[in-house]
Residue, then its C-alpha position, 0 to 999 in steps of 0.5 A: x526505461x524512464x523512472x515514471x515508466x518503470x514505476x507503472x510497469x513494475x510497481x503497479x503489478x507488485x502492489x496488486x500481488x502484495x494485496x492479494x497474497x498478504x491481505x493488504x493493498x497499500x501501506x498505511x504510512x504511504x497512503x494514510x487510508x484506514x480502509x486497509x487497516x493492516x494491523x489490528x488496533x490494541x482494542x481489536x486484539x483483546x476485545x471479544x468477538x462481535x456478536x458475543x455480547x455478555x448475556x444479561x441477568x435473567x429478569x422475569x419481566x423481560x421477554x427471552x433473548x433472541x437466538x444468537x445469530x450464526x457466525x459470518x460465512x467464511x470468505x467467498x472464493x476470490x477473497x484473501x483474508x476478507x479482501x476481495x479481488x474486486x476491492x483491491x482492483x477498485x483501490x488500485x484504479x482509484x489511485x491511478x485515477x488520482x494520478x490522472x487527475x493530478x496531472x490533468x489539473x496541473x496548469x504548469x503542464x501544457x494541455x497537449x502534454x497533459x492529454x497525452x499523459x492522461x491517455x496513457x494512464x487510461x491505457x494503464x487502467x484498461x490493463x489493470x482492469x483486464x488482468x485483474x478480471x482474469x484472477x482468482x486469489x487462490x491461483x498463485x501460478x496464474x497470479x504471477x503470470x497475469x502480473x507479468x503480462x500486466x507489466x508488459x502491457x503497462x510498459x507498452x502503454x507508457x512507451x514514448x513517455x520519455x520523448x514527450x518529457x523531453x519535448x516539454x523541457x528537462x526541468x518540467x519533464x523532471x517535475x512531471x516525473x516526480x509528481x507521477x512518482x509521488x502520486x503513484x508512491x501512495x500505492x506502495x505497500x509496507x510490510x504486513x502481518x496477517x493473523x488469520x490462521x487459515x492462511x499460510x502466508x502470515x509473514x512480515x514484509x520489509x518496509x519500503x523506504x523509498x519507491x524503487x524500480x525493482x520487480x518484487x513478484x518473485x520475492x512475494x511468491x517465495x514468501x507466500x507459504x511462510x507461517x507465524x506461530x501463536x507466540x510470534x503473532x502475539x509479539x508482532x501484534x504489539x510491535x505493530x500496534x506501537x508502530x501504528x501509534x507513532x505513525x498516526x501521530x506523525x501522519x497527523x502532524x505531516x498533514x497539518x504541515x503539508x497544508x501550511x506549506x501549500x498555503x505558504x507557497x500560494x503566497x508570493x510574499x512568503x519568505x524563503x526561510x519560512x518555506x525552508x522551515x516547513x519543508x524541514x519539519x515535513x521531512x522530519x515527520x516523514x523520517x519518523x514514519x519511515x523510522x517507525x516502520x523500519x524499526x518495527x520490521x527489524x524487531x519483528x524479524x528478530x522474532x522469527x526463527x532461523x528458517x523464517x529469517x533466512x526466507x525473509x532475507x533471501x526475498x529481500x536480496x531479490x527485492x534490492x538487486 
């Protein structure tokens, strides 16, 4: 099947499964969205819990303090690590809508082709909504089955995409596929560490260097029962904090350079040398992000014991076949 079709039928279900099992939906480096802050900031790891402010010194003129509020309730059914299925579903659908709007607003794509592609994306959205409505976060057997069915429905929705791409010409077809891959790639998730002792799937996932067509559902299923001990969590927290700092700096520079490149491309008089320079600088910042994530994952893997490491490596082999 085509590249774009494979991305939808395999990657979308895998991203959802990753979000439900590991408490994260999408990679920080890929999406740049802080709403899914996978690694706690340094201040989060050492700061006292909210609601535990120090008791002020007694002062006769002041009234007594109000009773300390009770702790927040545990996550409701249908939640994993505080992330609800509905939240993940809305994030996935929002990303699909971003892909749809990107295609619909591209004037270089003929209107009839835009309409056909967006109609297919609407079918993909229906499949996502339908299957996720059947999910409970604690039912892993059903999760795998629903993700498999979702992949089949998405593949059916994208049936015929190759022929439509051929009709608009090889170059434009490739450009459309690249655009879909780029936008959909923001849904990809990097490795994640969950530090909630109540869950048994606290495990570093291998970072995705590039989007591929591999089905990761089996790897995710194999890793859900792997736990980290307190010492491992402490070491991995530091690795993640350091990595996030490097990624944040590179992400800021990447956004600035991308804006400059868009401005340069909007001016027909921009010299080729200037465009080349900006593209090279963007590639360099992307490499910084990729390197930071990969090194942090490699270092975190060395923190694991032999049994945990073997489980990670076995899952990675399945993922890269």
